[in-house]
N, C-alpha and C positions, 0 to 999 in steps of 0.2 A: 495528609491525602492516600484516601484510600482506593485501590481498584474495586468497584462497587458490581460491574458488569465486564464479563468478559464474553465475544460471541463471536464462535468461528462458522467460517463456513469451507471447508472441503472443498480440495481442488481434484478433479479426476484425472489422471495422466496422459488422456487425450486433451484434457483442457490448459495441462498446465504451459504457461506460460516459458517453463525455462522446464528442465526435467528435474531441479529437486523442489519445485514450490508445490508445498503440500497442502497450502490451505491460506485465505485470509482472516484478517483478524481485527476486530471490533473495540476498545478499551475503552471504557466509563471507568470517571473520576469521580468518588463522591458527591453522587446519583445525578450527576450537575454537567460535567464534561466530559466529550465524546470523543477521544483522534483516531479515525477508520484508518483502513488498507496499510497497519504493520503484515506484514509474510511473514508466515512460520514456511523454513527452509532447512533443507535435510542436507550438513554441510557431512564435510568425511570424518569431525571429532563429534558429530553427535543436529541436533535439529538449533537452530538459535532464530532471531526475530530482528530480521529487515525492517526501518522506522521506514514509513510514509514518506515520497519522494514526488517531484516532481521535475521534468525535464526542463534544460535550460535551454535558453534562446538567445539570438543573435538577431541585431538587426540585417535588415539589404541597405548596403552603401545604393544601391537603383533607388529603391520602395517606399526604405525604413522598416518595412511588414516584416514582421516577428517571424525567425524560422528556427527551428530546433537546430541542436550544434551541428548536430551529422548529415542535415539537412545539404544535399547537390544542389538543390533549385530555389529558388523562392518560390512559398504558396503563392504568393499576388502577383508578385510580375512575370516569371519565370523563368529570372536572371539566373544563372551564375555562377553559384556563392565559393565563395575559397574555402579548402576545408580550415576548420581552427585546427591549430596547431599546443602543443604546452608548451610552456620554458623545457630548456634541456633538463634530461634526464627524470621531467614529471608526469606524471602519465594525466594527458587531458581528462576534466571533470564536464563529465557530460548531466547528471541529476544534483540534485541538492535537498537535503534533509528538509520535510516539511517541520516534520516535532523529533522531536529527541529527547532521550532524557541529557542530566544537565554530568550529571558523577552514575560511579560506578556503582555505586546502588541501589541507586536508581533502577537500570540497565538491567538487574539481576532482578530484580522485583517481577520490573514490564516480562522479564525474558519465565521466569516459573512462574508466572501465574498464565502465558500468553504456552508455551509447551501443557503443561498441564493441562489448560485449557483444550489442547487441540489430543492432546494424546486420549483423555476422556469422552470427546467427540465422536475420536475414531474408533473407540471400541465398540461405545452406542450404534456406530455407520456401520456394526457387523453383525447387529441382533434383526430379528425379521423383524418387521414392519418398521422399522429405521424413519424417519421420516425428518428431514434436515432442517436445521435451526430459518427461521424466515430472514429475508434481509431487504426488508423493504428498501426500492430507492431513495425518497425522502424519507425521512426519522422525524417530522413534524407528526403530527395526523390532522386530514380531511377534515373539516368542519362538518356533520350530518345532514343530509342529504338538506330536508325543512329547513334549516341556518341558510343553503346554499339560494335558497327559491325568493 
């Protein structure tokens, strides 16, 4: 499996969700499979890549509605929710990976490709006339206007 495209969306400091978030990354494999929303993060020992994840949820005991684990009240019925606690000595998990590498070799390949693309994009952004890469909300092509009529 080859990484055939890496797209980087730089995050300005004023837009950063965290102080350390530097970019979002989209990887394409074999021109056939895309993984979005990897994050390039500046850590204490340099850059690393965080895999895309989703917030974990729990059901409301009153109405059975889904709520994020950190929610204090149900989004549907407003009932007070008990805080979700981990076992003794365990940290609670609030997010789960959507996609992640199975072995260290693949993680290294993904990280190297994403960080190299980030550094290249960062260098390009310093040049006059820089235009950031486009990240359309939808990756599929819209049919031509005449086909819609």
